[in-house]
N, C-alpha and C positions, 0 to 999 in steps of 0.2 A: 493494401488498403491505409488509410488512416487510422490512427490509434484513436479509441475512443475512450471518453471519459469514464474515470471511474469514481462513483460518490465516495465522500466522506463524510465525515463530522467531526467537530471537536470535542475532546474529551472536558477542556476547559473553555475558559474566557480567550477568544480569537484575540491575540495580539494584534493590535492595529497596521502597526506597520510591515507584518508577515503577511504573504499570500502566496499561495501556489498551485497549480494543477497536477493532477494524479490523473493518466490514460493510460490504457492497456494496449499494447502493439500486438497482444496475442496472450490465448487463455485456451488452454487445451485438456483434457482428462486423457489419462492414458490407463489401458490396465492390463496389467502385466503378473498376474496373481494376486495385485493388490489394486487399489484405483488411487491414483495421482492428479492433484490439481498442479498443472503447471502454466504460472504464469509469467510473461514480459511484460512490464511496465517502466514507465517514466513519468518522473517528477520533473516538474519544471517550476524553474523561481519566477514568479510573474509580479514582486513585489520589489522596490527601487533601494531594498538593504538584502546585504547578506544574510543567508539564513545560517546559522552555525551551529543548530543541534534540530534534526528534525526525527522523528521516533514515533513507528506507526504501526497498530495492531490490529490484525486482520482474525474478524471472529468467523469462525466456519460453522453453519447450521444444517440439521438434515431437514427430511421433508414434513416433521412434526414442528418444525421449529423451536427444538432443542439445543444446546450449543453441543458442538462436536469435540471443537479445539479451537487454541487461537495460539499466534503466533506473531510475535514482536519481529517489526523490520527497521535498522536504523538507514534511513535515508542518506543522514548527514550523522555523522559521528560528532559530541563536542570534541574531540581529541583528532579530529583531522581536516581536511580543509574546508572552508564555508564554501558553502551554494552560492557562487554569483547571480548578480540580475539576469534574469534569463540564461541563465545555465540550467543544462537538462544532466538529471542523472538516471542512469540505467537500474531498474529493481529485477531482481531474477525472484520466484519465488515457487519452490518445488515443494510441497505437501501433501503427505500420505493422507487421502480423507475416508471415509465410509462410504458405500455403494448407493447409502441413503444420501448422501452430500446433496443438498438443494439449494444453498446459495450463500454468499457468503456479505459481510459488513467489513469498514474500512474506518477507524477512527484514530484520531492525533493524537499521542500521549505527551508529546513533546515538541515544542518550536520554540526556537531561539534568535 
C-alpha cells in the first residue's frame, strides 16, 4: 500500500525555505508480555534546498489524553550528510507503550 501522511506541527516558526513530507509505510502494535508501537516512516525533502538538520519529537497519549512518553528522532543529524531535495530518509520507531495507548503527535523541534 501507498504510504499515508503523518501530520506534524512546527514547535517554532517554520523556516520559509524548508519543507518536508512525513509518511507512514506501516504502523503496528505488537504484544509480547508488553505492548510496542512499531512504525516505519519516511521523510521526503520537498524543498529546493538541502536540509542540514531535522529533529522530530513524538509524544504518546493514553485514552485520557495524558502524556505517556516522548521520543526524539533525528531524521537528519547536523553531523551527517544533508538531505538533498527530493531525497527520502527512512525512520524506524519501535517504542514500548502502555496498553492504554490511544494516539501520538509529531512536532518538529529542529530544522536547518
